[in-house]
C-alpha positions as a Markdown table, in Angstrom:
| # | Residue | x | y | z |
|---|---|---|---|---|
| 1 | Ser | 40.9 | -132.4 | -30.6 |
| 2 | Ala | 41.1 | -128.9 | -28.5 |
| 3 | Val | 42.5 | -130.7 | -25.3 |
| 4 | Arg | 45.3 | -132.6 | -27.0 |
| 5 | Glu | 46.2 | -129.0 | -28.6 |
| 6 | Arg | 46.6 | -127.8 | -25.1 |
| 7 | Met | 48.3 | -130.7 | -23.9 |
| 8 | Met | 50.7 | -130.3 | -26.7 |
| 9 | Met | 51.4 | -126.7 | -26.3 |
| 10 | Met | 52.0 | -127.2 | -22.5 |
| 11 | Gly | 54.3 | -129.5 | -23.4 |
| 12 | Ala | 56.6 | -127.3 | -25.3 |
| 13 | Arg | 56.4 | -124.6 | -22.0 |
| 14 | Val | 57.2 | -127.4 | -19.8 |
| 15 | Gly | 60.0 | -128.5 | -21.9 |
| 16 | Ala | 61.2 | -124.8 | -22.0 |
| 17 | Val | 61.0 | -124.4 | -18.2 |
| 18 | Ala | 62.7 | -127.8 | -17.7 |
| 19 | Thr | 65.6 | -126.6 | -20.0 |
| 20 | Ser | 65.8 | -123.2 | -17.9 |
| 21 | Leu | 65.6 | -125.5 | -14.2 |
| 22 | Gln | 68.7 | -127.2 | -15.3 |
| 23 | Gly | 70.9 | -124.6 | -16.3 |
| 24 | Leu | 69.7 | -122.6 | -13.3 |
| 25 | Gln | 70.2 | -125.6 | -11.2 |
| 26 | Arg | 73.9 | -126.3 | -12.6 |
| 27 | Glu | 74.9 | -122.3 | -11.9 |
| 28 | Gln | 74.0 | -122.8 | -8.3 |
| 29 | Ser | 75.4 | -125.8 | -7.4 |
| 30 | Gln | 78.7 | -124.5 | -8.8 |
| 31 | Gln | 77.8 | -121.4 | -6.5 |
| 32 | Gly | 77.1 | -124.2 | -3.7 |
| 33 | Val | 73.7 | -123.3 | -3.2 |
| 34 | Gly | 70.5 | -125.6 | -4.4 |
| 35 | Leu | 67.2 | -124.4 | -6.4 |
| 36 | Arg | 64.3 | -123.3 | -3.9 |
| 37 | Ser | 62.5 | -126.1 | -2.5 |
| 38 | Asp | 59.4 | -124.6 | -3.2 |
| 39 | Met | 60.3 | -124.3 | -7.1 |
| 40 | Val | 61.5 | -128.1 | -7.2 |
| 41 | Ala | 58.1 | -129.1 | -5.6 |
| 42 | Ala | 56.6 | -127.0 | -8.4 |
| 43 | Gln | 58.4 | -128.8 | -11.0 |
| 44 | Gln | 57.7 | -132.1 | -9.5 |
| 45 | Arg | 53.6 | -131.5 | -9.1 |
| 46 | Leu | 53.9 | -130.4 | -12.6 |
| 47 | Asn | 55.4 | -133.4 | -14.4 |
| 48 | Tyr | 53.3 | -135.4 | -12.2 |
| 49 | Gln | 49.9 | -133.6 | -13.7 |
| 50 | Met | 50.9 | -133.6 | -17.5 |
| 51 | Asn | 51.7 | -137.4 | -16.8 |
| 52 | Glu | 48.3 | -137.8 | -15.3 |
| 53 | Ala | 46.8 | -135.9 | -18.2 |
| 54 | Gln | 48.7 | -138.0 | -20.4 |
| 55 | Ala | 47.2 | -141.3 | -18.7 |
| 56 | Ser | 43.6 | -139.6 | -19.2 |
| 57 | Leu | 44.0 | -138.3 | -22.4 |
| 58 | Asn | 44.9 | -142.3 | -23.2 |
| 59 | Gln | 41.8 | -143.4 | -21.7 |
| 60 | Asn | 39.7 | -140.8 | -23.8 |
| 61 | Asp | 38.9 | -139.0 | -20.6 |
| 62 | Ala | 39.0 | -135.2 | -21.7 |
| 63 | Ala | 37.6 | -134.1 | -18.2 |
| 64 | Ala | 40.1 | -135.6 | -16.6 |
| 65 | Val | 42.6 | -134.2 | -19.0 |
| 66 | Lys | 41.2 | -130.9 | -18.7 |
| 67 | Lys | 41.3 | -131.0 | -14.5 |
| 68 | Arg | 45.2 | -132.0 | -14.9 |
| 69 | Leu | 46.4 | -129.4 | -17.5 |
| 70 | Asp | 44.4 | -126.9 | -15.1 |
| 71 | Ala | 46.3 | -128.2 | -12.2 |
| 72 | Ala | 49.8 | -128.1 | -14.3 |
| 73 | Glu | 49.3 | -124.7 | -15.7 |
| 74 | Arg | 49.3 | -123.5 | -12.1 |
| 75 | Asp | 52.3 | -124.7 | -11.2 |
| 76 | Leu | 53.7 | -123.9 | -14.9 |
| 77 | Glu | 52.7 | -120.3 | -14.4 |
| 78 | Arg | 54.4 | -120.2 | -11.2 |
| 79 | Leu | 57.6 | -121.5 | -12.5 |
| 80 | Glu | 57.6 | -119.3 | -15.3 |
| 81 | Thr | 57.3 | -116.3 | -13.3 |
| 82 | Phe | 60.2 | -117.5 | -11.1 |
| 83 | Leu | 62.3 | -117.8 | -14.3 |
| 84 | Gly | 61.3 | -114.6 | -15.4 |
| 85 | Lys | 59.4 | -116.0 | -18.7 |
């Protein structure tokens, strides 16, 4: 389904962002600083929304999946912009 495809495509983007953020966190911790709190919060919201989207998908609730993916997309785009992707 289109919803499942969108979720898979977003999942790949989420993975790329997570990898980049981990690298940035390692780099910054070596310098004695932490990742910006708004970006940490965005990643936490993103992960929550993606988990909720998966749960809705498992329940065959396409409307709820779309709602969760729309919310996740906002944080994903914010993180991608922050990371220069």
